[in-house]
C-alpha positions as CSV (number, residue, x, y, z in Angstrom):
1,M,26.3,-19.2,52.6
2,A,28.1,-16.2,51.0
3,R,26.4,-12.9,51.1
4,P,25.5,-11.6,47.6
5,V,27.7,-8.9,46.2
6,K,26.1,-5.6,45.3
7,L,27.3,-4.4,41.9
8,Q,27.2,-0.9,40.6
9,S,25.7,-0.2,37.2
10,D,29.1,0.8,35.7
11,Q,30.6,-2.6,36.7
12,V,27.8,-4.4,34.9
13,V,28.0,-2.1,31.9
14,D,31.8,-2.6,31.7
15,A,31.5,-6.4,31.9
16,L,28.8,-6.4,29.2
17,K,31.1,-4.2,27.0
18,R,34.0,-6.6,27.5
19,A,31.7,-9.5,26.7
20,R,30.4,-7.8,23.6
21,G,26.8,-7.9,25.0
22,L,26.8,-11.6,25.7
23,R,25.1,-12.1,29.0
24,T,26.5,-15.4,30.0
25,I,30.1,-14.2,29.5
26,A,29.4,-11.0,31.4
27,A,28.0,-13.0,34.3
28,D,31.1,-15.2,34.3
29,L,33.3,-12.1,34.4
30,L,31.4,-10.8,37.4
31,A,31.2,-14.2,39.0
32,I,27.4,-14.0,39.2
33,N,24.4,-15.9,37.8
34,V,22.9,-15.0,34.4
35,K,19.6,-14.4,36.1
36,T,21.2,-11.7,38.1
37,I,22.5,-10.0,34.9
38,D,19.0,-10.2,33.6
39,A,17.7,-8.5,36.7
40,Y,20.3,-5.7,36.3
41,L,19.3,-5.3,32.6
42,Q,15.7,-4.7,33.7
43,R,16.9,-2.2,36.3
44,W,19.5,-0.3,34.4
45,P,18.6,0.8,30.8
46,E,22.2,1.7,30.1
47,A,23.1,-1.9,30.6
48,M,20.4,-3.1,28.2
49,E,21.6,-0.5,25.6
50,V,25.0,-2.3,25.6
51,V,23.3,-5.6,24.9
52,E,21.2,-4.1,22.1
53,H,24.2,-2.3,20.6
54,W,26.1,-5.6,20.3
55,R,23.1,-7.5,18.9
56,K,22.8,-4.9,16.1
57,A,26.6,-4.9,15.6
58,R,26.6,-8.7,15.3
59,K,23.9,-8.7,12.7
60,D,25.7,-6.0,10.8
61,L,28.9,-8.0,10.8
62,A,27.0,-11.2,9.7
63,E,25.5,-9.3,6.8
64,F,28.9,-7.8,5.9
65,K,30.5,-11.3,5.9
66,L,27.6,-12.6,3.8
67,D,28.1,-9.8,1.3
68,E,31.8,-10.6,1.1
69,A,30.9,-14.2,0.3
70,I,28.5,-13.1,-2.4
71,M,31.1,-10.9,-3.9
72,R,33.5,-13.9,-4.0
73,G,30.9,-15.8,-5.9
74,E,30.3,-18.4,-3.2
75,S,27.1,-20.2,-4.3
76,W,25.9,-21.0,-0.8
77,A,25.8,-17.3,0.0
78,I,24.0,-16.4,-3.3
79,V,21.4,-19.1,-2.8
80,F,20.9,-18.2,0.9
81,T,20.4,-14.5,0.0
82,L,17.9,-15.3,-2.9
83,K,15.9,-17.8,-0.8
84,N,15.6,-15.3,2.0
85,A,14.8,-12.2,0.0
86,R,11.3,-11.2,0.9
87,D,10.8,-9.0,-2.1
88,R,11.8,-11.7,-4.6
89,E,10.2,-14.9,-5.7
90,Y,13.4,-17.1,-5.3
91,N,12.2,-19.4,-2.6
92,D,11.2,-23.0,-2.1
93,R,7.8,-22.2,-0.6
94,V,4.7,-23.6,-2.3
95,E,1.3,-22.2,-1.7
96,I,-1.8,-24.3,-2.2
97,N,-5.1,-22.5,-2.2
98,A,-7.7,-25.2,-2.2
99,R,-10.1,-26.8,0.2
100,I,-9.9,-30.5,1.1
101,G,-12.0,-32.4,-1.4
102,E,-11.5,-29.9,-4.2
103,L,-8.3,-31.4,-5.5
104,E,-8.4,-34.4,-7.8
105,P,-6.4,-37.4,-6.7
106,Y,-3.0,-37.7,-8.5
107,E,-2.8,-40.6,-10.9
108,Y,0.7,-41.7,-11.5
109,G,0.0,-43.8,-14.5
110,R,-1.8,-40.9,-16.4
111,A,1.0,-38.5,-15.6
112,A,3.7,-41.0,-16.8
113,A,1.8,-41.6,-20.0
114,A,1.6,-37.9,-20.7
115,L,5.4,-37.7,-20.4
116,A,6.2,-40.8,-22.5
117,P,7.6,-40.1,-26.1
């Protein structure tokens, strides 16, 4: 069995930078297992900083692209944004505040009769 290669922190950091913080790709670049990358991330804060930097950058890019789609008037982007806005009431969630037994059974016939002309 081959002897494990000892890597230096700068080698791991460089691979993570080239892989844009993606652990699996960095592991492939270094020809090591992802679990080994994870161990290095625990040991070397500077390596974890690279991963965190790219996670934030990826989210920023996604928000930027979403904003571009909104500005182009793409309805999917507008709906997505409104449905996920936590400070607005544009969502599909329905809250029911009642205990079991307090709600009256729904009567289809009575509701249909009320809607009839």
